[in-house]
C-alpha positions in Angstrom: -0.4 0.0 0.1 1.3 3.5 -1.2 -1.5 5.7 0.8 -2.5 4.7 4.3 -5.5 6.7 4.5 -8.8 5.7 5.9 -11.8 5.6 4.2 -13.7 7.9 6.4 -11.1 10.3 5.9 -10.7 10.2 2.1 -14.7 10.5 1.8 -15.0 13.9 4.0 -11.9 15.1 2.5 -13.3 14.7 -1.2 -17.0 15.3 0.1 -15.8 18.8 1.3 -13.8 19.7 -1.6 -16.9 18.6 -4.2 -19.2 20.6 -2.2 -16.8 23.9 -1.8 -15.5 23.5 -5.7 -19.0 23.1 -7.0 -20.3 25.7 -4.5 -17.9 28.4 -5.7 -18.6 27.4 -9.5 -22.4 28.0 -8.4 -21.9 31.4 -6.8 -19.6 32.7 -9.1 -21.1 31.3 -11.8 -20.0 33.9 -14.9 -16.7 34.3 -14.0 -15.8 30.7 -13.5 -17.4 29.2 -16.5 -15.7 32.5 -18.5 -12.3 31.3 -16.8 -13.4 27.3 -17.9 -13.4 28.5 -21.7 -9.6 29.3 -21.5 -8.5 26.6 -19.5 -7.9 23.7 -21.7 -5.7 25.5 -23.8 -4.1 27.4 -20.9 -0.3 26.9 -21.2 0.6 28.1 -17.9 -2.4 25.8 -16.0 -0.8 23.3 -18.0 2.7 23.5 -17.2 1.6 24.0 -13.3 -0.4 20.6 -13.4 1.8 18.6 -15.5 4.5 19.5 -12.7 2.5 18.0 -10.0 1.6 15.0 -11.8 5.2 14.6 -12.4 6.4 15.2 -9.1 3.4 12.8 -7.7 4.6 9.9 -10.0 8.1 10.0 -9.4 6.9 10.3 -5.3 5.0 7.2 -6.3 7.6 5.1 -8.3 10.2 5.8 -5.7 8.2 4.5 -2.8 6.2 1.7 -4.4 6.8 -2.0 -4.4 7.4 -2.3 -8.6 7.6 -6.0 -7.8 8.9 -7.7 -10.6 9.8 -4.7 -11.9 11.6 -3.2 -9.2 15.0 -3.4 -11.6 13.4 -0.7 -13.7 12.7 1.6 -10.7 16.2 3.8 -11.4 15.5 4.0 -15.1 11.7 5.0 -14.4 13.0 7.3 -11.9 15.3 9.2 -14.7 12.6 9.1 -17.6 9.8 10.6 -15.2 11.4 14.2 -15.1 13.0 13.9 -18.8 8.8 13.1 -20.1 7.1 15.9 -18.1 10.2 18.3 -19.8 9.7 16.9 -23.2 5.8 16.9 -22.7 5.9 20.5 -21.4 8.1 21.7 -24.3 6.9 19.6 -27.5 2.8 19.1 -26.4 1.1 22.5 -27.2 -2.3 21.5 -28.0 -4.5 20.8 -24.9 -1.5 20.2 -22.5 -3.7 21.3 -19.5 -6.6 19.1 -20.3 -4.1 15.9 -20.3 -2.8 17.1 -17.2 -5.8 17.6 -15.7 -6.2 13.6 -16.9 -3.0 12.5 -15.6 -4.1 13.7 -12.2 -7.5 12.4 -12.1 -6.0 9.2 -12.8 -3.4 9.5 -10.2 -6.0 10.6 -8.0 -8.2 7.6 -8.5 -5.7 5.0 -6.9 -6.2 6.6 -3.4 -10.0 6.6 -3.3 -9.9 3.0 -4.6 -6.9 1.9 -2.0 -8.8 3.4 0.8 -12.0 1.7 0.0 -10.7 -1.5 -0.6 -12.5 -4.7 1.0 -13.9 -2.4 3.6 -17.5 -3.5 4.5 -19.0 0.1 4.6 -21.4 1.0 2.3 -19.5 4.5 1.8 -16.9 2.2 -0.4 -19.4 2.0 -3.2 -19.7 5.9 -3.7 -16.4 6.5 -3.2 -15.3 3.9 -5.6 -17.9 5.2 -8.4 -16.5 8.9 -7.7 -12.7 7.2 -8.5 -14.0 5.4 -11.5 -15.6 8.2 -12.8 -12.1 9.5 -12.4 -10.0 7.2 -14.1 -12.7 7.0 -17.1 -12.9 11.1 -17.7 -8.7 10.8 -17.4 -8.1 8.3 -19.6 -10.7 10.2 -22.3 -9.1 13.5 -21.5 -5.3 12.1 -22.1 -6.4 10.5 -24.8 -9.1 12.9 -26.8 -8.3 15.9 -24.7 -10.8 18.5 -27.2 -13.6 16.6 -25.5 -13.3 18.5 -22.4 -13.4 21.7 -24.2 -16.5 20.3 -25.7 -18.4 19.1 -22.0 -17.2 22.7 -20.7 -19.1 24.4 -23.9 -22.2 21.7 -23.4 -22.4 22.4 -19.6 -22.0 26.1 -19.5 -24.0 26.6 -22.5 -27.2 27.1 -20.4 -28.0 28.4 -16.9 -29.9 24.9 -16.2 -27.2 22.8 -17.0 -24.7 24.8 -15.6 -26.9 24.6 -11.8 -27.8 21.3 -12.4 -24.0 20.3 -12.8 -23.0 22.4 -9.5 -25.7 21.3 -7.5 -25.1 17.5 -8.4 -21.5 17.9 -7.4 -22.9 19.6 -4.2 -25.3 16.7 -3.8 -22.4 14.1 -4.1 -20.1 15.7 -1.6 -23.3 15.8 0.8 -24.1 12.6 0.2 -20.4 11.2 1.0 -20.0 13.6 4.0 -23.2 12.4 5.3 -22.4 8.7 4.6 -19.1 9.7 6.9 -21.3 10.5 10.0 -23.8 7.2 9.4 
């Protein structure tokens, strides 16, 4: 196990994060919608998110048991910064979306690990969110234009925007509520 996180701690943290982020998106609807339009092609956001992803991935490779691939550890530790720098230099299109997708893939793992073999009903909702993040992450890394289209679709009308924000808030409230049940 890389992370020694408790299911209730993870669910509380993610639930509060969902409530706060979607609450801000609902409260500052116009500003957030405008900012999201420029996010997919934002080079600074892409560099920051990819740097975070590279550091996280480096830490995972450095600390986890790689089993039969342990002999590759040093090669991978050299390759990760090279990959990150090369990606920043040569991937210009939708770097922020691809980096966000990588972060979602990395973020799904601690959620799944915290829910592994737990008898609590909370694990189903944490796993559902984790697998949604993993699927979105795969699509956004491979087809980054999808996030641009998803942002355009959800922000096209006030009703869609409010429903998306309220859905995120509701899921966060559900996670927090299940922590205390």
